[in-house]
N, C-alpha and C positions, 0 to 999 in steps of 0.2 A: 074365322079362318077364311081361306080362299080369296084373300085381298090382292090386287095388283100391287107388285112389289118393284118391278124395273131392275131388279138384280140379275147379273149374269153369273151363272153357275157353272164352274170348270169341272167336269167330269175327270178325276184322276185314277190311277191304276193302283194306288196304295194310299192308305190313310196317313201315313207318315209324311208322304209327299205332299198331300193337301196342307198339312200342318207346316211344313216348310215353305211351300208357296205362299201362305198367308203371312208367314214370317217377313220374307223378303219383300212383299208388297207393302207391308207396315213400314219397314225400314226406308223404302225410298219414297214414299207417299207422305209419312207423317200422319197417317190414318190408321184405324183399326183394321187389322186383318182378321178375316173370319173363315173358318174351315168346319166342316161337319164330317161325321161318320156314324156308323151304326153301333148299336149296343154290345156288349161283351168283348169278343175279340177286336172289333173295330175301335171300341174306346180305348183298349191297351195300345193299339197301333198309332192313336193320334196322339198319345202322351209325349213322344220324343220332341216334338215341335213346341209343343206348349211349354215344356220344362226349359227348353232352350231359349224361349222368348221370354219367359219370365226371368231367367237368370241374366238375360241380355237387356232389360228393361224394355222390352218390345210389347206392345199391347196386341195380343192375338186371342180372339174368341174361339174357343172349340166347343162346338155343339153336337151332343150325341143324342141318339135316341135311347129309350130304356123300355124293359118290360112295363106291363100295365101295373098299376098299384095294387090291383087285386089279385095278381099272380105271384106276388112277393112270398118267397119261403115254400113255393110248391114246386120247385125244380124245374121252373119254366126255361126254355131254350134262351141262352145268353144272359141268364140272371147274373147280376154281378154287382157288387155295393159300389157303384161308381162315385158315389158322393164321398166315401171313404178314400177311394183309389186316387182321385184327384185333389183332395184337401190339402196334403202337404206340398203340392206341386205347383199351385197356381195362387194368384192374389185374390180371386173371388170364386167361389164353387158352390153351386146349389143344384139339386134335382128337384125340379118344379113339381110338386104334387097337387097343386089346385091351379086350375086355369085362371081363377080371379087374381092370382099372384103374379102371373106371368109378366105383365106389361112392367109391374114394378121391380121385378128380379132382373129383367132384361136391361132396364134403365141403371140399376145398381150396379150390374157388371159392367157396364160402359164407364160409369163413374170411377169404379175401383181401378180399371185397366188403365185410364188416361191421367190420373191425378197422383200427386206424390211421385214415387219412383213407379213408373208405368210397369206393367206385368200382364200375364195371362189370365184369362178366366174360363171357367167351364160351366155350361148349362146343359143339365140332362132334361130330356123330355119324355116321360113315360107315355106309352102309346095311347092309353085312355085318355090322358089329359089332352093329347093332340086333337082327339075328337071333340073336346067340350068347346063350348061357344065362350068368346071373350068379348064385352061390348065395345063397339067400335070407338066410342068416346074415351075409353081408357088407353087407346094406342095412340101415343105421342112420344116424342123424342126431344131432349135436351141438347140440340144439335151440336154445341161445343164440345161434347164428350165423344164425338166420333173422331176428334183429332187429338194428338197428344204433343206436349204435355198440356193438359187442360188445367186451368185455375193455377198457374205457377205461382211460387211463393218468393216473395222479395226478401233480402237479408236484413238482419238486424242492423241498424246505424252503428251501434256501439261495436258489433263484430267487424264491420267493415273497417272502420278506423283502426281497431286493434291489428287486424290482419296488415293493413298497410304498413302500420308501425314496425311490425315484425319483419315484414319484408324489406323494408328500407333500412332496416338495421344490419342487414346480413351482408356478406362479402362477396358471395358467388352463387346466387339463386338459379333454380330451374324449375320450370313448370312441367308437369306430367299431366296430360289431359287423357281421361277415359271417354267413354261413348257418350257421356251427357252433354258435351259441347255441341255435337252435331245434333243429337236428339232436340235440344232446345233452341237451335238455330242461334247459337251464340258465337258463329265463327268470325264475324266482323268486329264483335265487341272483343274477343280473344286478340284478334290481330292488333286493334287499338290499343289494348293493355300491354301486349308484348313489345310493341313498338315505342310506346311512350317511355318504357323503363329500360328498353334494350335488352329484353329477356330471351333466352333460349327456350324453345318450345319442344318437347318431346311428347309422344303419344303411346297408349297401348294399341294393339291391333285394332279393337273396336272404335278407338279415338282417332284413328286416320281420317283425315278430311277435316279435322278442327282447324288446320291451317293447311293451305296448299303446300305439297312437300317441295315445291320449287321456291317457297317463300324464305327469304333470307334468315329468318328466326327459327325455321322449323329443322330440328334435329332428325326427326323420323321415329321410327318405333324403337323403343327400348324393351328390355327383358330378355328372357331365355328363348322366346320364339321370335326371331325377326330382329333382334338386337345383335350387334357385332362388339368387339372391343372398343372401337371408337366412340360408339353410342354410349356404351357402359361407363367408359371414362368421364364423360361430361356429368353423369349422375354421381359417380364416386368422388369427383372433385368438388361437388357442390356442397357448401355448408348449411343450404337451407333448401327443401324441396316443397313446391305448391301443388299438392294434388288437386285437380279440378274434375268433379264428377268420374273418380277413379277409385276402386275398392282396394288399391294396392295389395292384390293378391299375389299369388306364389309365382306366376309367370312374369308379371310385371316387374316385379322386385328381385327375380331370381332366388326364391325362397327366402324373401326378406333380408337379403345380403347387400342390395343395392338399390336404393340408399341403405347405408348401413344404420343400426339401430340408434345411435348417438347423433344422427343428423336431424337438425330442427325441422320440424314439419308443420305445415299449415294445410288445412283441408277444406274444401268446399264440396258440399254434395246435398243433394235433395232428400236423401235418406239419412236421418241421424245415426242410425245404427251402423252405418260404414265408418263414420269419423271416429277416430282412435281405436277402431277394431284391431288393427296391426301394428300401429306406431304410436308412442306417446305424441301427443299432438298439442302444440303450443297455442294455436287458435283454430277454432272450427266455426265454420259458417254454414248454416243449414238453409239452402235456398236452390231455386232453379239456376242453372249455370249461366244462361244469358243474363237474367235479371241482376245474378251476383257480380259478374263481370261488368255490367252497366253500371252498377253503383259504385264499383271499385274505379272505373273510369272517371265517373262524376266527382267522387272524392279526391281522385288525383288532380283533376283540373281545378279544383277549389284550393288545392294546395299551392299551386303556382309552380314556379320551376324547382325541380328536383335536383339538387347538387349530389348526384349519385350516378357512377357509371358501372354498369353490370356487365359490358362487352359482351352481351349475348348474341350479337349478330356475328361478332369474331369468333366466339367459341363455337356457335353452329357451323360455321364455315369451315373451321379447322376439322370439326368431327365429320362433315360431309366429304371434305377433301380426302380423308382418311378412307371412308366408306367407298368413294368413287375409285379410289386405287386399288382397293380389294377386289371390288367388283369387276374391274377392267381386266384383271388378270385371269378371269375366267369366262366372262361375256362374250368374248370373241373367239372362244375355242372352236376348233374344228373336230374335236373328239367325237367318236361314237362309242356307246350311246351317247346321245346330245345331252350336254350338262344343262341342268335347269336355269343356270345362270343365263345361258345363250337363249333360252326360250323367254325368259323375261325381257332380255334386250331386244330381241326381235319383236315380241309383243308390244313393247313401248313404241316401236316405230310403226306398227300396223294399226293401232287403235286410235280414234279420234279422242279429242280431250274430254267430251262429255260420256264416254263409254263407262259402263258399270261392270267391275270386275267381281265375280263370286267366286270364292276360292274354298274347296273342301278344307278341313283342318290338317290333312296329312301332308303328303309331299308338297303341294302348291303354296299353302299359307305361309311359312317362313321366308320363301323366296320372294313371292309378290309383296309381303310386308316390309321386308328389308330393302328390296331393289327396284320396285316398280315406283316410279315418282308421279304420285297424283297430281296432275296440274291444276286442279280446282278444288276449292274448299266445299265441304259438303259430303254427301253420302254417295261416293263413287266406288267404295270397296266394302264388301262384306265377306265375313267368314264367321261360321258358327263356333265361336271359340269358347263359349261359357261351359259346354259340355263335350264339344267337339266330336258329335255322332257324323260317321261316315255316310255318304248318300246325300247330303245336303245340297250341294251347289247344282247338280243335274235339275232338281225339281224347283229350287229357289229361282232359277233363271226365268221360270215361267212367271211367278209372282212379280218378279222385277220388270219383266217386259209389259205386264198388264199396268204396272204402276207407272211405269216411264217408258211409254210406247215409242217415243221419238229418240230414244238413245239407243245405242248398240250395247246389247247384254251378252257378256261373255261368261262362261262358267269353266272353271278349271278344276280338274279333279285327277286323282291317281286311279289306276285300274282297279284298286280294291273298292274303291268308293263307287266307281261306274257299276259294279256288280250289284250293289244295294238297290239301285232305282233305275236300272236300265229299262225297266217297262214304261217309264214315263217319256221315252222316246216317241212312243206311240201318241201320247197326249200331245207332244209338241207338233207332230205331224198334223195331227187331226184338227188342230186349231191354226196350223200354219203360223207358228211363232218363229221370227227369224233370228234366234238366237245362234251363237257359235260356242260350240262345246269343244274343250281341249283336254285330252286324256294323257296323262303323263304315265306312260306304259312301261313298268319295270318288274313286272310278274312277282310283286311281294306287297306285304303289308310293312310299307317302308319304315315308318315311324316305330313300329314295335321291334323291327329287325334292327334298326339303329340303336334302340335302347337296349337291346339284347346283346348288342356289340359292345357298347360301352359300360353297361352295368353287369353283365353276365360273362365277360370275357369271350364273346363271340360264340356261346353256347346257344345255338339257333334253335328254337322250337316252333313249329307250326305257323310259319310266316309266309312260305314261298307257295306259289301256284303256278299253274301253265300259262304261258302267254295267249292272249286273244287278240284276233284281228278285229279291233274295235271298230275300224272304218267299215268292215263288211257287215258287222253287226247293225251299224247305224243305216247302211244301204238297205238292209232286208226291212227295216222299218220306214224307209221312205226318206231318210236324212242323207244329204249329200255328204259322202265321206272322203277323207284325204288321210294318207299315211306318210309320214316322214321319219326316215332313218338318217338321212345325210343333213347335217346342220346347214350346210351351204344352200339347201333348198328350203330351209324353214321360213325365213322371213317372207319369201314370195308366196309360199303356200298360205301362211297366216293371213296375209293380205288378201289373197284371193278368196279365202273362207269369209274373212270378214265382210268383204264387199258384196257377196250374194245375198240377195233379199228373200232369203229362205233358210230354214234350218241347216246348219253345218256342224261336222264333227272332224276335229284333226287328231289323228291318233299319233303321238309323238313318242318314239322309242328313246326312253330317258335313261339317265344314270340312277341307279338306286340310292336311295338316301344313305345307306351304311357305308357306301363308297364315296360319298360326297363331302364337300366341305361346307356343308349346310349352315347356315346363320342360326344355330340352335346351340345354346350352351349347356342345356340338361334336358334330356328326352323324357324324363319323368319329373314333372316340375311340382 
């Protein structure tokens, strides 16, 4: 113990925030994110970020202290069966009871987190074990397991040919990409494949960045959150859907209605349990997304000229034109409260191309997913959609800023979300992290209220709260605050906040979701 380590430790104000920071750091760097917290209540607080990371295929290591092994069963302060607590929620989990096993268990955690389908891990360190000696010769690392995906798996050649045969036999195919294309670094291979066959490419929320959303073959986000009728139509009209690193879950498929159950399905995923979980699958291919797409491109080149025309570029163009028309009706509005569509349009003008946007899963997520056009491939948009816990984006901006210090990091949240992690404003100021935070202020838990409107006949229950002057709260912490009620002042205010090389917060008085034309087809998916 007491070895020099060279790590920078970020003190947060809440264990949840630490886990969200580690998650965002991992997403923008391709490296393992690490967070730590104390035993007992601290362990329960660090769980939300680990659960989100695991379900999103992001490697985050949660380290917790624990009571001494000799104190177990004696009602020691903070005693908790941490191994049982973390077991169902992580990919690797152990409380290390012997110091001589510590190096091997740490290495095992990194192998588990970064291979196959990435995920979170937990290591518990009892107090007495922390005081034991470990031979320095046992402390070594296999460095490739610090990045993910490590040891990616290539596809079976027979599956590659079978998948191509099936795809080429279709009339109107479409690709739907989940998060694995960006995770694997397969963006250029995807572009090559889509362009070679002239295929339209849609994405899930976590799949955004698989192609630039300005790419002529990119349809944008589909599903009940961020999809609109024009994007849904391209899926419904397809006779074959090729899922790439996508679980085909309830949101992406609008509760398994789009594509309909009779559509032909091809599926590529690194996790064999995902394939055919929700749809009968004609051809499944278990492999890393990048390696799978490269193999498909190679096989396609070997086949020579393909006499098949799928009109993907044309189909994507029609869909995007319909979306642009829909968006234009609202994005120039001078209404007050400010329409979220106006916020997205003005934000698009204010941000540089390499900005990273982190949206909380409530009010901001569907609008950014549907209407903000990411101009570059790669990880430039993050939303914690696996479990959708509020309070993510404010904390996550810190992790993203450390992972990508030369990019502008913007966190967008509702005022409900702001209340969950407002204390991290002090962390942001203490480390002088020049992020810009945008609060959509509408005095309600908007997603829940919108669900009560459509699902329960406007029988609202416990969803409204008092308005807060978030800019004043920010100023109290030392963050430069702005407040906007007039839509004509929004673009200039956003541009000013983004340009300042210090922490800023823009409090935008927004239209509530239950009064909006949000790009959401089903509030409880």
